[in-house]
C-alpha positions in Angstrom: 156.9 64.1 75.1 155.3 64.9 78.8 154.5 61.3 80.5 152.0 60.5 82.9 152.6 59.1 86.5 153.0 55.4 84.7 156.1 56.4 82.7 153.9 56.4 79.4 152.6 59.2 77.5 150.8 62.0 78.7 147.3 61.6 77.8 144.3 64.3 77.2 142.3 64.8 80.4 139.5 66.9 78.9 138.4 69.2 76.6 135.2 70.2 77.7 135.2 72.0 79.8 139.1 72.7 78.9 141.5 72.1 81.7 145.4 72.1 81.7 147.5 75.4 83.7 148.0 75.8 79.8 144.5 74.8 78.6 145.5 72.7 76.0 143.1 69.7 77.8 146.1 68.2 79.2 147.8 68.6 82.8 150.9 70.0 81.5 153.6 71.8 83.9 156.3 74.5 83.1 158.0 76.9 85.8 154.8 79.1 85.4 152.4 77.2 86.3 152.9 77.5 90.4 150.5 75.8 91.2 151.4 72.0 89.1 147.8 71.3 88.1 149.0 68.1 87.5 146.5 65.8 88.3 143.7 64.4 86.0 140.6 64.1 88.2 137.3 63.4 87.5 135.4 65.7 90.0 132.9 64.8 92.3 130.4 66.7 94.9 132.0 65.9 97.8 135.0 67.4 96.4 133.8 70.2 95.0 132.4 71.1 98.4 135.6 70.8 100.4 137.7 72.5 97.6 135.1 75.7 98.6 135.2 75.2 101.9 139.5 75.6 101.9 138.9 79.0 99.4 139.0 77.2 96.0 135.4 78.0 94.5 135.6 75.7 91.4 131.5 75.4 91.1 130.7 78.5 90.7 131.2 80.0 86.8 133.8 83.2 86.5 132.8 84.3 82.9 135.6 86.8 83.2 138.3 84.4 83.6 136.7 82.3 80.6 135.6 79.6 83.5 132.4 78.0 83.6 132.1 76.4 86.4 132.7 72.7 87.2 129.9 70.3 88.2 130.3 66.9 89.0 131.5 64.3 86.0 133.6 67.3 85.0 137.0 66.1 84.2 139.5 68.9 85.7 143.7 69.1 86.0 143.8 70.0 90.3 147.0 70.9 91.6 149.0 68.3 93.0 149.2 70.1 96.3 145.7 70.6 96.6 144.6 66.2 95.8 147.0 65.6 98.7 145.3 68.0 101.0 141.9 66.6 100.1 143.4 62.8 100.2 144.1 63.8 103.7 140.8 64.8 104.8 139.1 61.8 102.8 137.5 63.9 100.3 139.8 63.1 97.3 138.4 63.0 93.6 138.7 60.0 91.3 142.1 60.1 89.3 143.2 59.1 85.4 146.0 58.0 86.0 147.3 58.2 82.1 146.5 61.9 81.8 148.1 62.4 85.4 151.8 64.3 84.7 154.4 63.1 86.6 155.2 65.5 88.0 152.6 65.1 90.4 154.7 62.5 92.2 156.7 65.1 93.7 153.4 65.8 96.1 151.6 62.8 95.9 152.7 59.1 96.2 152.0 56.6 92.9 149.9 54.4 95.4 147.7 56.8 96.9 146.9 57.7 93.1 146.8 54.7 92.4 144.0 54.0 95.1 141.9 56.3 93.7 142.3 55.3 89.9 139.0 55.8 87.7 
């Protein structure tokens, strides 16, 4: 069973909208997940605006990909490197530690995640 950043069993992040690289509701990762979608976040308007500004529009629906677009308050498995980039820009969204995969710690400091924990 996958572990979270607290060394416990990884908890689900969200089922509506259905998140995760594998669209299983969890921030699981594997060799196919080049983006390392491991940080369970609760997206904010500030973060969504930041994400658009760096070329990743998460707000606009993309029905052809089964993606309805995110709204502030949605929980979503975010790429660890994108969360770190947002953190460095002062725009990091809050984090659900119990649902954030341990692999995140290869990209992000635990203390930074804890400082942004919900």
